[in-house]
DRENKEDREN-374964 format. One line per field, with one value per atom (N, C-alpha, C, O): residue in three letters; atom name; x, y, z. Coordinates in steps of 0.001 Angstrom, whole numbers, plus 500000, padded with zeros to 6 digits. Example, Ala and Ser with C-alpha at 12.3 -4.5 7.8 and 13.67 -1.06 7.14 Angstrom:
2
type: [ala,ala,ala,ala,ser,ser,ser,ser]
atom: [N,CA,C,O,N,CA,C,O]
east: [513190,512300,513200,514236,512850,513670,512900,513409]
north: [494310,495500,496700,496681,497750,498940,500030,501138]
up: [507800,507800,507800,508465,507080,507140,507870,508039]
//
This chain:
109
type: [met,met,met,met,thr,thr,thr,thr,thr,thr,thr,thr,ser,ser,ser,ser,thr,thr,thr,thr,thr,thr,thr,thr,ala,ala,ala,ala,ala,ala,ala,ala,pro,pro,pro,pro,glu,glu,glu,glu,asn,asn,asn,asn,arg,arg,arg,arg,val,val,val,val,lys,lys,lys,lys,gln,gln,gln,gln,leu,leu,leu,leu,ile,ile,ile,ile,gly,gly,gly,gly,asn,asn,asn,asn,ile,ile,ile,ile,arg,arg,arg,arg,asn,asn,asn,asn,leu,leu,leu,leu,pro,pro,pro,pro,thr,thr,thr,thr,pro,pro,pro,pro,pro,pro,pro,pro,ile,ile,ile,ile,val,val,val,val,phe,phe,phe,phe,glu,glu,glu,glu,gln,gln,gln,gln,ile,ile,ile,ile,gln,gln,gln,gln,lys,lys,lys,lys,val,val,val,val,ile,ile,ile,ile,asn,asn,asn,asn,lys,lys,lys,lys,pro,pro,pro,pro,glu,glu,glu,glu,thr,thr,thr,thr,ser,ser,ser,ser,val,val,val,val,gly,gly,gly,gly,asp,asp,asp,asp,ile,ile,ile,ile,ala,ala,ala,ala,ser,ser,ser,ser,ile,ile,ile,ile,leu,leu,leu,leu,ser,ser,ser,ser,glu,glu,glu,glu,asp,asp,asp,asp,pro,pro,pro,pro,ala,ala,ala,ala,met,met,met,met,ser,ser,ser,ser,val,val,val,val,lys,lys,lys,lys,val,val,val,val,leu,leu,leu,leu,lys,lys,lys,lys,leu,leu,leu,leu,thr,thr,thr,thr,asn,asn,asn,asn,ser,ser,ser,ser,ala,ala,ala,ala,phe,phe,phe,phe,tyr,tyr,tyr,tyr,gly,gly,gly,gly,leu,leu,leu,leu,gln,gln,gln,gln,arg,arg,arg,arg,glu,glu,glu,glu,ile,ile,ile,ile,asp,asp,asp,asp,ser,ser,ser,ser,val,val,val,val,lys,lys,lys,lys,his,his,his,his,ala,ala,ala,ala,val,val,val,val,met,met,met,met,ile,ile,ile,ile,ile,ile,ile,ile,gly,gly,gly,gly,leu,leu,leu,leu,glu,glu,glu,glu,ala,ala,ala,ala,val,val,val,val,lys,lys,lys,lys,asn,asn,asn,asn,leu,leu,leu,leu,val,val,val,val,leu,leu,leu,leu,ser,ser,ser,ser,ala,ala,ala,ala,ser,ser,ser,ser,val,val,val,val,leu,leu,leu,leu,asn,asn,asn,asn,met,met,met,met,phe,phe,phe,phe,lys,lys,lys,lys,ala,ala,ala,ala,asp,asp,asp,asp,gln,gln,gln,gln,ser,ser,ser,ser]
atom: [N,CA,C,O,N,CA,C,O,N,CA,C,O,N,CA,C,O,N,CA,C,O,N,CA,C,O,N,CA,C,O,N,CA,C,O,N,CA,C,O,N,CA,C,O,N,CA,C,O,N,CA,C,O,N,CA,C,O,N,CA,C,O,N,CA,C,O,N,CA,C,O,N,CA,C,O,N,CA,C,O,N,CA,C,O,N,CA,C,O,N,CA,C,O,N,CA,C,O,N,CA,C,O,N,CA,C,O,N,CA,C,O,N,CA,C,O,N,CA,C,O,N,CA,C,O,N,CA,C,O,N,CA,C,O,N,CA,C,O,N,CA,C,O,N,CA,C,O,N,CA,C,O,N,CA,C,O,N,CA,C,O,N,CA,C,O,N,CA,C,O,N,CA,C,O,N,CA,C,O,N,CA,C,O,N,CA,C,O,N,CA,C,O,N,CA,C,O,N,CA,C,O,N,CA,C,O,N,CA,C,O,N,CA,C,O,N,CA,C,O,N,CA,C,O,N,CA,C,O,N,CA,C,O,N,CA,C,O,N,CA,C,O,N,CA,C,O,N,CA,C,O,N,CA,C,O,N,CA,C,O,N,CA,C,O,N,CA,C,O,N,CA,C,O,N,CA,C,O,N,CA,C,O,N,CA,C,O,N,CA,C,O,N,CA,C,O,N,CA,C,O,N,CA,C,O,N,CA,C,O,N,CA,C,O,N,CA,C,O,N,CA,C,O,N,CA,C,O,N,CA,C,O,N,CA,C,O,N,CA,C,O,N,CA,C,O,N,CA,C,O,N,CA,C,O,N,CA,C,O,N,CA,C,O,N,CA,C,O,N,CA,C,O,N,CA,C,O,N,CA,C,O,N,CA,C,O,N,CA,C,O,N,CA,C,O,N,CA,C,O,N,CA,C,O,N,CA,C,O,N,CA,C,O,N,CA,C,O,N,CA,C,O,N,CA,C,O,N,CA,C,O,N,CA,C,O,N,CA,C,O,N,CA,C,O,N,CA,C,O,N,CA,C,O,N,CA,C,O,N,CA,C,O,N,CA,C,O,N,CA,C,O,N,CA,C,O,N,CA,C,O,N,CA,C,O,N,CA,C,O]
east: [305428,305423,304268,303742,304035,302912,303436,304589,302329,302773,302953,303203,302834,303412,305466,306477,305216,307128,307618,308813,306958,307108,307686,308689,306425,306467,307568,307987,308238,309048,310323,310575,310976,312142,311972,313040,310908,310152,310630,311463,309678,310028,311520,312057,312215,313475,314295,315042,314188,314904,314585,315390,312911,312600,313277,313575,313390,313939,315754,316374,316273,317528,317741,318758,316700,317084,316568,316899,315655,315213,316555,316758,317267,318504,319458,320081,319520,320568,320890,322037,319964,319873,320272,320712,320180,320926,322446,322776,323283,324598,325075,324732,326442,326610,327691,328246,328123,328742,330075,330084,331266,332483,332894,331911,333741,333904,334405,334882,334272,334477,335921,336170,337165,338589,338855,339778,337905,338185,338268,339333,337306,336527,337372,337666,337683,339009,340465,341113,340833,342164,342106,343008,340750,340739,340443,341138,339782,340020,341616,342080,342176,343313,344795,345841,344464,345890,346357,347206,345980,346176,346662,347274,346182,346601,348233,348692,349042,350047,350407,351434,349873,350092,349900,350476,348992,349016,350269,351063,350480,351751,351396,350243,352466,352405,351612,350885,351874,351281,349721,349102,349299,348113,347368,346369,347812,347631,347195,346182,348309,348662,347381,346905,347162,346159,344507,343668,344275,343289,343087,342163,344379,344424,344105,342985,344945,344683,343271,343006,342496,341010,340321,339342,341024,340394,341518,342512,341259,342204,342607,343724,341257,341715,342363,343065,342357,342990,344727,345737,344638,346102,346687,347906,346116,346560,347140,348306,346117,346691,347910,349004,347800,349035,350534,351537,350405,351514,351911,353045,350989,350848,351759,352658,351449,351969,353184,353927,353750,354809,355725,356586,355318,356303,356271,356632,355749,356019,356893,357556,357361,358669,358718,359831,357939,357783,358590,359355,358644,359740,360669,361138,361225,362449,363149,364352,362359,362854,363643,363514,364484,365388,364614,365137,363737,363363,361855,361473,360906,359609,359197,359888,358365,357557,356308,355408,356217,355118,354383,353181,354953,354232,353466,353800,352306,351350,352008,352029,352610,353185,354484,354484,355594,356638,356003,356351,355140,354672,354349,354791,353580,352981,354460,354694,355471,356536,357550,358160,357278,358004,357218,357902,356096,355444,355095,355346,354542,354237,352728,352041,352286,351062,350439,349251,350755,350098,349754,348722,350619,350407,349291,348521,349149,348466,346795,345821,346848,345561,345197,344064,346057,345543,345073,344052,346032,345517,344109,343141,343977,342554,341459,340382,341882,340763,340487,339306,341496,341293,340277,339242,340620,340211,338876,338049,338478,337329,336107,334889,336660,336166,335503,334353,336864,336393,335143,333980,335535,334675,333269,332307,333051,331959,331094,329865,331954,331029,330995,330214,331749,331389,330203,329474,330075,328637,327437,326360,327770,326542,326007,324849,327096,326638,325989,325113,326330,325510,324283,323739]
north: [510620,509208,509181,510099,507919,507818,507904,508140,507662,507436,506356,506355,505414,504243,504233,503841,504842,504824,506203,506497,506788,507730,507609,508065,506616,506445,505376,505494,504268,503440,504347,504199,505100,506022,506708,506874,507211,507951,506816,506868,505847,504261,504389,504514,504363,503912,504608,504157,506000,507305,507461,507778,507022,507140,505898,506025,504590,503742,503944,503525,504405,504877,505685,505579,506550,507839,507204,507704,505950,505479,504530,504266,504097,503253,504139,503554,505385,506553,506386,506581,506044,506105,504596,504296,503800,502572,502348,501171,503186,503210,503255,504102,502113,502200,503155,503793,503443,504665,504018,503112,504761,504656,503908,504142,503205,503017,504247,505206,504172,505529,505391,506203,504627,504652,505601,506395,505281,506051,507473,507870,508006,509015,509786,510975,509091,509598,509729,510620,509350,509242,510315,511120,510240,511858,512795,513725,513200,514560,514798,515937,514019,514173,514230,514805,513449,513218,514361,514081,515209,516401,517733,518719,517435,518603,518653,517620,519754,520132,519543,518865,519648,519263,517781,517259,517006,515361,514816,514975,514052,513228,511658,511229,510921,509433,508531,507547,508976,508871,508583,507691,510039,510451,509290,508715,509005,508103,506686,506077,506303,505101,504684,503583,505853,505727,505484,504846,506037,505824,504133,503324,504102,502626,501898,501387,501640,500931,500776,499809,501670,501343,500211,499619,499884,498727,497716,497860,496785,495842,495176,494918,494975,494604,495441,494970,496650,497601,497618,497518,497768,497398,496556,496721,495182,493929,494506,494360,495198,495243,496313,495990,497273,497932,497109,497032,496684,495517,494743,494752,494135,493033,493964,493414,494899,495569,496077,496250,496401,496892,495728,495672,494759,493487,492720,491543,493427,492645,492711,493726,491934,491847,493293,493602,493916,495300,496058,496764,496123,497142,496357,497024,495280,494522,494729,494987,494609,494915,493707,492608,493967,493083,492434,491379,492828,492467,492928,494071,491680,492093,493152,493217,493860,495217,494819,494268,495025,494907,495766,495571,496928,498318,498756,498525,499476,500126,501333,501752,501957,503431,503272,503881,502405,501832,501899,502858,501038,500590,502086,502220,502986,503995,504685,505026,504992,505410,505278,506043,503942,503369,503390,503391,503404,503225,504745,505305,505314,506755,507174,506331,508128,508709,508773,508632,509012,508838,507494,507321,506538,505003,504577,503703,504956,504633,505013,504262,506174,506730,505780,505299,505496,504580,503219,502624,502836,501471,501807,501308,502472,502396,502669,502075,503647,503679,502636,502291,501847,500704,499863,499420,499731,498787,499107,498210,500303,500889,500915,501071,500779,500875,499028,498589,498342,496783,496689,496460,496877,496354,497054,496400,498101,498828,498068,498005,497505,496621,495041,494283,494636,493421,493343,492359,494528,494725,494888,494353,495843,495723,494543,494438,493658,492313,491452,490704,491428,490627,490880,490138]
up: [034676,035511,036516,037145,036488,037497,039250,039612,040102,041137,041861,043066,041167,041995,041482,042066,040228,040007,041022,040986,041654,042296,043655,044204,044109,045374,045635,046787,044877,045011,045620,046816,044986,045443,046628,047217,047239,048131,049421,050327,048986,050164,050247,051347,049137,049662,050348,051216,049927,050306,052450,053326,052567,053622,054722,055909,053760,054857,054858,055835,054049,054112,055334,056019,055614,056502,058029,059104,057873,059266,059363,060548,058733,058704,059752,060637,059614,059782,061191,061592,061948,063650,063861,064970,063076,063448,063046,062905,062871,062878,063716,064541,064062,065280,065971,065076,067047,067259,067964,068798,067379,067807,069240,069943,069964,071122,071822,071217,073170,074018,074317,075208,073927,073977,072371,072187,071484,070086,070984,071457,071109,071376,072281,072157,073079,074139,073535,074084,072977,072221,071243,071009,070593,069567,070345,069937,071317,072288,072704,072659,072984,073806,072984,073284,071905,071128,070072,069226,070119,069255,070149,069738,071538,072392,072882,073371,072762,072886,074140,074145,075018,076558,076848,077803,075932,076204,076148,075221,077325,077370,077208,077246,077034,076434,077722,077585,078542,079844,080117,080697,079263,079265,078224,078656,077025,076287,076584,076241,077367,077741,079144,079423,079703,080745,080131,080767,078961,078386,077764,077849,077152,076200,077292,077250,078539,079392,080083,080797,079851,080235,079489,079943,078042,077354,077209,076498,077896,077644,076225,075777,075645,074160,073487,072593,073639,072859,073442,072745,074832,074907,074708,074675,074467,073644,072252,071887,071526,070396,070573,070111,071068,070891,071348,070639,072368,072752,071548,071069,071138,070157,068705,068067,068521,067297,067806,066839,068866,069390,069034,068156,069972,069546,068580,068612,067435,066053,065347,065559,064339,063690,062809,062383,062601,061930,062592,061935,064341,064715,065262,066183,065221,065339,066640,066686,067748,069138,069569,069031,070587,070434,072017,072376,072727,073991,074084,073836,074549,074261,075229,076246,075133,075603,076309,075676,077375,078437,078680,078861,078739,079381,078053,076891,078547,077538,077157,076000,078255,078195,077155,076085,077554,076946,075532,074843,075014,073936,072892,071751,073542,072779,072767,071608,073577,073461,071877,071130,071972,070740,069511,068488,069373,068033,067786,066719,068775,068398,068724,069301,068474,068833,068021,068310,066538,065356,064799,064151,065048,065117,066148,065752,067106,068011,067598,067658,067247,066949,065662,065643,064633,063464,063933,063591,064796,065563,066067,065492,066914,067678,066643,066580,065845,064452,063903,063851,063344,062698,063409,062911,064398,065401,065624,065465,065990,066215,064765,064838,063958,062591,062677,062697,062711,062455,063540,063211,064698,065698,065497,065900,065019,064563,063426,063426,062460,061441,061870,061294,062759,063430,064265,064389,064853,065509,064846,065107,063771,062990,062045,061641,061765,061011,061954,061518,063422,064418,064827,065644]
//
């Protein structure tokens, strides 16, 4: 192997390693939810309080709760009530999904 053929892969590796620090970080809400969601002493109110810090995430939770999937007869307008209806696992999945989508959108801009 010549020096020029070994230099190309080395440069590519260096470039990839250099890009690692450019990875987006997850939003604060996701990190906070991750910290508390699996603790036995965590209440629905705790989760609702964290979600309420992020209006966009609160709206997503309310939209999901009020969707046809849950078939509720009246509209839910409280984040705490929404969390009680859809459950902690659904909240965790929604927050994770929204966070990942937001990270990729931010990375593309």
